[in-house]
N, C-alpha and C positions, 0 to 999 in steps of 0.2 A: 549443506548445513547453513542455518541462519547466521547472520553476522553477529558479532559479540554484543552489540548494543541492545539486542533483543534476547539473545540466548543466554548471556551471563546474568545470574540473579541480581547481583549488585547493580548492574547497569540498567536492567529492566525496572528495578525498584525506583530509580531516579528519572526514568524516561519522561513521565508526565510533568515533572517539575522542570526539567531542562527545556522541554518543548511545550510550554504551557499555553501558548497562543494557538488555539485550534479553530480560528475563524475560517480556515480553509474548508471546514466541514459544513459550513452554512449552505453552500451551493448544493451539496448532496442531500442535506436534510430537506431543502426546498424542492428538489426533484422528486424525492419520495412522495411528498404531498402533491406535486404537480401531476405525477403519473398515477396517483391513487394506489400506490403499492401497499399491500397489506402484509407482504412477506418479503424479506430482504436477505440476500447472501452477501456478507461483508468479507471479501477476499483479502487476506493479509490484514486481519483485524488488529494485530498487535496487542496493545494493552487494553483494548476494548472500549475506548472512549466513544466512538461513533455507534458501535453496536448497542451499548448501554443507553445512549441518548435516544436511539430509536425505540428500544424496548420500553423505556419509561413513557413514551408517547403512544404505546399500545400497538406498535408494529411487531410482528413476529420476526425474529432475527436468528440467523445462523452465522456465527463468526468462525472463520477457519484461519489458522496460522501455524507455521511449522516450529515456532519458538515456544517451548513449554514454559519457560520462565515468564514470558510476556502474558501467556494465558493465565498463569497463576496470579499475576497482578490483576488481570481483567476480572477474574472470578470473585474478587473481593470488592468490586465496585457496586454502587447502588444500581439496582436494576439488573445485575448480572444473573440473578436467579431466573430471569425470564428469557435469557439468551441460551441457545443451544451452541455450546463451544466444541469445536473439533480441532484436535491436534493433527495437523497434516497440511495438505495443499489442495488446490482446486483441481488438479489433474487426477486426483484419486478420491473424489467425493462419494459418499454413500448416496443412494437414490433419494431425491427430494424434488419438490416443485416450488419455485419461488417466483414472485412477480418481477423482482428487480435484483440485479447483482451490481455491486460497487467495488471499485478498487481506488481507494483514496490515497493521498500522500505519495503519489507517483509510484505506487506499487507496480504498475505496468512496466516500469523500467528495470525491474530486478530480473526479468526473464531474459537471459543473455543470448541464448541461441534461438533460432527460428523454431526448432523442434519443441523446446520448452514452452515458448510462447503459444504455439499452436496447440500443444497438449492442454495448456491452461484454458484457452478459449474453447476447446472442445468440451472440457469438463464443465465450464460455466454454462455453455449452451445446453448441455444435457440436464442441468439443474433448473433451467428456466422453463416456465410455462410457455405454451405457444404464444407468440407475440410478446414475450417478456423482454425486458430491456437490460442491457449492460451499459453502465456509465463509468467512465474512468478518465483520468488525466495523464498527460505525459508532457514533459518539457519540450519547448521549441528548440531544436538543435542549434539553429542559427543564432540564438541569443547567448550561447556558450556560457551557461550558468556556472560552469566549473571554474571560470576565471576568477570568481570571487570566493572560491573555496580555499581560503588561506587564513592563517592565524590573524593577520591584520584585520580582515573583515568579519571573522567569525568568532573571535575569542570573547567569552563571556563568563561571568561568575554568577552562580545560582546558590542562594542560601536555602537549604532544605531542612525542615524541622526534623529533629532526631538524628540527622546525618551530618549537618554542618555545611560549610561552603564547598562547592565543587566548581573547579575551573574546567572549561571545555573549549575546544576549537577543532576545526577540520582543515585538512590540507590535501589538495589534489596531488596524487603521486604519479599518475600516468594517464596519458590520452593516446589511445590507439584506434584510429578510425572512429567508429561509433561507440566504442567502449571507453568509459571514464572510470578510473580507479581513484580512491581517496582513503584517507585514514582519519578517524575521529579519536581525539585524545581526551581523557577524563582524569583529572587530578583531584583526589580527596584530601582536603586540608587537614582533617582530623588525624589521619595516620600517614599522610604523604604518599599513599599508594597511587600508582599510575596505571590506568587501564587503556588499552587501545582497541579500536574496532575497524577492521579493513573491509571495504566494500567495492563492488564494481557495478555500474549501471550502464544500460544501453540506451543511447539517444537515437531512436528511430525517426525517420522523416515522416511527415504527414502521409505521403504517398505509401510508404512501407506499411504503416499502420492500417490504412484503408484497404490495401491489397490483402493483408493478413486477415482482416475481419471478413471480407467477402469470401475468402477461401475457407473460412471456418463457419459459415452460415449466419453471418450478421449483416444487416443493412445499416449503413450510417445514416441516421435521420438528421443529425445536426452536429456541427463542430462549434462549440461555444468558447468564449474567452473566460479564463478564470477571473472572477470579479476582484479577488484580493491580489491577483498577480497579473494585471492586464498586459497582454502581449508576450507573456513569458511561457504560457502553457496552453495546450489544446485540451479542451474538455469534450470528449467524444460521447455522444448520445447515440446508442445503437439498439437495434431491435433484432431479436431472433427471427429468422425467416426460413422457409423451405421445409420440406418433409423428407429430405434425403436421409435414409437410415444410417448411412455411414457417419454422418455428423453426430448422431446420437449414441454411438458406441463409446464405451469407456475408453479413454486415451490409451494407446498401445504402449507408450513409453513415458512413464512419469518423469518429472523433472529430476535432474541430477543434483540439484541444489538450489536453495533459495536464499539469496542475500537480501537484506533489507535496505531500502533507500534511506539517504540521509534525511533527517527530519528536523534537527535542531540547528540554530544559527544560520549561516549563509546558505548551506546546501538546499534547504527546503524552499528558500525564497529566491 
């Protein structure tokens, strides 16, 4: 199941206000132009900000996400009528062919097991045209971003039209090897209600990511730095390779769950 910040309607409605700075998407929009992609699969599209941005630029877009509440928000945005929205995940996609697939906002870290990650990569590969590309980001484990996921660094107040003030913060609750768990808290001033959202992310090493990509039929063309977060994240630029039929089969074991990465306050940065 998706985590509450995307799956609960009240939290999905405020997501774009709480996480209003989406300059992290600039690097992906630039790569769409750089590679001349005319069609894009946006994996973990959430509330559809990136998908709608591309659609308004004339790019054909498919946005897939397991959180129905977030897709409901996405469908109301400008340009949404030009996006094909899919409620589900990348491991169980219908047949399609796209030039480029993206996973923005550290979506790649929500796949906690090797099987879930491999199933996602196989699903994306099957959706890509020959020599199509997959681009995504993942945090550098050595930077230990979770050390700043606490109320002191992440607390903020957002004033939302028609809703009022909402106080938010995140806090790391457990670090177990490469798995980091945390909780986001949302306090609505108008009625005093408190909502929480629990998540777990996996921090894979660069070598782990490279090995998993090779095993799933991708060649790493380049590993870039995130312009807005230098030294904090790897941006993988990969290309579909090979003609092994086994790579193109639908994934045999869909993911058992998809939790969403932290996007607001300290966790995203």
